C-alpha distance (Angstrom), angle and dihedral (degrees) to the residues before:
residue distance angle dihedral
X1 . . .
X2 3.81 . .
X3 3.77 114.5 .
X4 3.78 142.1 169.4
X5 3.80 91.4 -127.8
X6 3.75 117.5 126.6
X7 3.80 125.7 164.7
X8 3.80 132.3 29.0
X9 3.81 126.6 -159.1
X10 3.80 116.9 -156.2
X11 3.81 114.1 -166.0
X12 3.81 118.1 -171.2
X13 3.80 131.6 129.5
X14 3.82 89.6 -138.4
X15 3.81 106.1 82.0
X16 3.82 90.6 -160.7
X17 3.81 90.1 58.3
X18 3.82 89.6 48.9
X19 3.80 90.2 52.4
X20 3.80 93.8 46.9
X21 3.80 92.8 48.4
X22 3.82 90.3 46.1
X23 3.81 89.8 53.9
X24 3.82 91.3 50.3
X25 3.81 92.3 48.3
X26 3.81 94.6 45.5
X27 3.81 91.3 48.8
X28 3.81 89.1 58.6
X29 3.81 88.8 65.4
X30 3.82 95.9 -150.3
X31 3.81 101.6 101.4
X32 3.80 128.0 73.7
X33 3.84 101.3 -150.1
X34 3.78 137.2 12.6
X35 3.82 116.8 -153.1
X36 3.83 125.7 -175.7
X37 3.80 134.5 -155.0
X38 3.80 125.6 -173.8
X39 3.81 99.3 -157.8
X40 3.78 139.7 26.0
X41 3.81 95.9 -105.1
X42 3.80 92.4 54.5
X43 3.81 89.2 47.1
X44 3.81 91.9 54.0
X45 3.83 90.3 48.6
X46 3.80 89.8 53.2
X47 3.82 91.2 46.4
X48 3.81 90.0 53.4
X49 3.81 90.7 56.2
X50 3.78 104.9 36.1
X51 3.79 142.2 31.2
X52 3.79 119.3 -126.8
X53 3.79 130.2 -157.5
X54 3.81 90.4 -156.8
X55 3.80 133.5 21.3
X56 3.81 120.3 -167.0
X57 3.80 101.5 -163.1
X58 3.80 126.6 -171.4
X59 3.79 112.5 -150.6
X60 3.81 97.7 -148.2
X61 3.80 104.3 67.6
X62 3.79 136.0 145.4
X63 3.82 123.0 -112.4
X64 3.81 95.1 9.9
X65 3.78 118.3 19.1
X66 3.79 125.8 -136.1
X67 3.81 93.2 -96.5
X68 3.82 90.1 55.7
X69 3.81 89.7 50.7
X70 3.80 89.4 47.8
X71 3.82 89.7 52.1
X72 3.80 89.7 50.8
X73 3.82 90.7 51.5
X74 3.81 91.6 48.6
X75 3.81 90.3 56.3
X76 3.79 96.4 49.6
X77 3.78 122.0 89.1
X78 3.81 91.2 -157.0
X79 3.80 93.2 60.7
X80 3.76 134.6 51.6
X81 3.78 130.9 -151.4
X82 3.81 86.6 -135.6
X83 3.79 87.1 75.9
X84 3.83 94.4 59.2
X85 3.80 128.6 96.1
X86 3.81 109.2 -176.0
X87 3.80 116.7 -144.2
X88 3.79 128.9 -164.4
X89 3.76 143.7 145.0
X90 3.80 90.0 -147.1
X91 3.78 111.4 51.2
X92 3.77 108.6 166.6
X93 3.78 127.2 178.6
X94 3.82 93.9 -105.7
X95 3.80 93.8 50.9
X96 3.79 93.1 47.3
X97 3.80 90.8 47.3
X98 3.82 91.6 51.2
X99 3.82 91.9 46.5
X100 3.81 91.3 50.3
X101 3.83 90.4 48.1
X102 3.81 88.7 54.9
X103 3.79 89.5 48.9
X104 3.79 104.7 -94.6
X105 3.75 115.9 144.9
X106 3.79 109.4 161.0
X107 3.81 122.1 72.7
X108 3.81 134.1 178.9
X109 3.80 120.5 -170.2
X110 3.81 124.6 -143.1
X111 2.93 130.0 -98.0
X112 3.78 93.7 52.4
X113 3.78 136.6 170.0
X114 3.78 127.0 -129.8
X115 3.82 90.2 -112.5
X116 3.81 91.9 53.3
X117 3.82 93.1 48.9
X118 3.81 93.4 46.5
X119 3.82 91.6 46.3
X120 3.82 91.8 50.3
X121 3.81 91.3 48.5
X122 3.82 92.5 47.2
X123 3.82 90.9 52.1
X124 3.80 88.6 48.2
X125 3.82 92.0 49.5
X126 3.81 93.2 49.8
X127 3.82 91.3 48.1
X128 3.80 92.9 46.9
X129 3.80 93.2 49.3
X130 3.82 90.6 47.4
X131 3.81 89.5 53.8
X132 3.82 90.7 49.2
X133 3.82 91.4 52.2
X134 3.82 91.5 47.8
X135 3.83 93.2 53.2
């Protein structure tokens, strides 16, 4: 699969999860760079300085939580909520409702398997490329 996708941002306060997700993403061979952030403030700093084709965003983060990062993304013209897959081990109805109100639409529950992560990313990639072709 040839794509125009470049950089991935993985945001999770668990460095082991960041490493695992980075391995999964790199093994797909369709992204140029994989960047990690371990809290919401660092993620926003990285988003200010770089564009990402995909953002894997944990909702439970220190300093600024995933919903605050999602709100930041929704207000930026250089980023799109279509590039975000939200990750959490504790999805509750209120959190999902708030994320959807902000514009989130793709969720991945922890614990996850490599196949599930890769499948979710592939669906995301196909959808994103379809939107690019339509515009």
